C-alpha positions in Angstrom: 1.2 14.5 14.1 4.2 12.8 15.7 7.2 12.6 13.7 8.8 9.4 15.1 6.2 8.0 13.2 7.7 9.0 10.1 10.4 7.7 7.9 12.9 9.8 5.9 12.2 9.0 2.3 16.0 9.2 1.8 16.4 6.7 4.7 14.1 3.9 2.8 15.4 4.8 -0.3 18.8 3.6 1.0 17.4 0.8 3.2 15.4 -0.7 0.6 18.4 0.0 -2.1 15.5 2.1 -4.5 15.9 5.2 -6.2 14.3 8.5 -5.0 12.5 9.0 -8.0 10.4 5.6 -7.5 9.5 6.6 -4.5 8.1 9.9 -5.3 6.6 8.3 -8.2 4.0 5.9 -6.1 3.1 8.9 -4.2 1.7 10.7 -7.1 0.2 7.5 -8.7 -1.4 7.6 -5.0 0.0 4.4 -4.0 1.4 5.7 -0.8 1.3 9.0 0.8 4.7 11.2 1.3 4.2 13.8 3.9 6.0 17.3 3.3 8.0 18.9 6.5 10.8 21.0 6.6 11.5 21.0 2.6 12.0 16.8 3.3 9.5 13.9 2.9 8.6 11.6 4.9 6.6 8.0 5.1 4.3 6.9 7.8 5.7 3.7 9.2 1.7 2.5 8.8 2.1 2.0 4.7 6.1 0.2 5.1 4.2 -3.4 4.1 2.7 -1.7 1.0 6.1 0.0 -0.5 7.3 -3.5 0.1 5.0 -4.8 -1.7 5.2 -2.6 -4.9 9.0 -2.6 -4.7 8.8 -6.7 -5.3 5.9 -6.2 -7.8 8.5 -3.9 -9.4 12.0 -6.0 -9.3 10.4 -9.5 -9.5 7.5 -8.9 -11.7 9.7 -6.3 -13.8 6.1 -4.4 -13.5 6.5 -0.4 -14.1 4.0 2.2 -12.1 0.7 1.8 -14.9 1.5 -2.4 -14.0 1.8 -1.6 -10.0 -1.4 0.3 -9.6 -3.1 -2.3 -11.8 -2.4 -4.8 -9.5 -2.5 -3.0 -6.5 -6.2 -1.8 -7.0 -6.9 -5.5 -8.1 -6.1 -6.7 -4.9 -7.9 -4.0 -3.0 -11.1 -5.1 -4.7 -10.5 -8.7 -4.1 -9.9 -8.0 -0.7 -13.5 -6.0 -0.5 -15.2 -8.9 -2.1 -13.5 -11.1 0.3 -14.7 -9.1 3.0 -18.3 -9.2 1.6 -18.2 -12.5 1.3 -17.3 -13.2 5.1 -20.4 -9.8 5.8 -23.1 -11.9 3.6 -21.8 -15.5 5.0 -22.4 -14.1 8.6 -25.6 -12.7 7.8 -26.7 -16.1 5.9 -25.6 -18.1 9.2 -28.0 -15.9 11.3 -30.8 -17.1 8.9 -29.8 -20.6 8.9 -29.6 -20.6 12.6 -33.1 -19.6 13.0 -34.7 -22.4 11.0 
């Protein structure tokens, strides 16, 4: 686990002007995953996009943690359904090409 891929939670809070407790609550809800290294918490850089989305949901729509959780779960289900539709279309295309 290379530390260069992790960003300190305190740095994220100051950059995005958010409360530390907000980031901790996102971790507790399972919406992001914080790594604890030497008494400090870090966020993997791959999760920055998801964090930004949740910050926008919180600020622009004034959603609480439960609301953010619901929206993120619905968006994930929608993405899974979209992938399933694409896979089914591809399978159907195979059968159509054979006739």
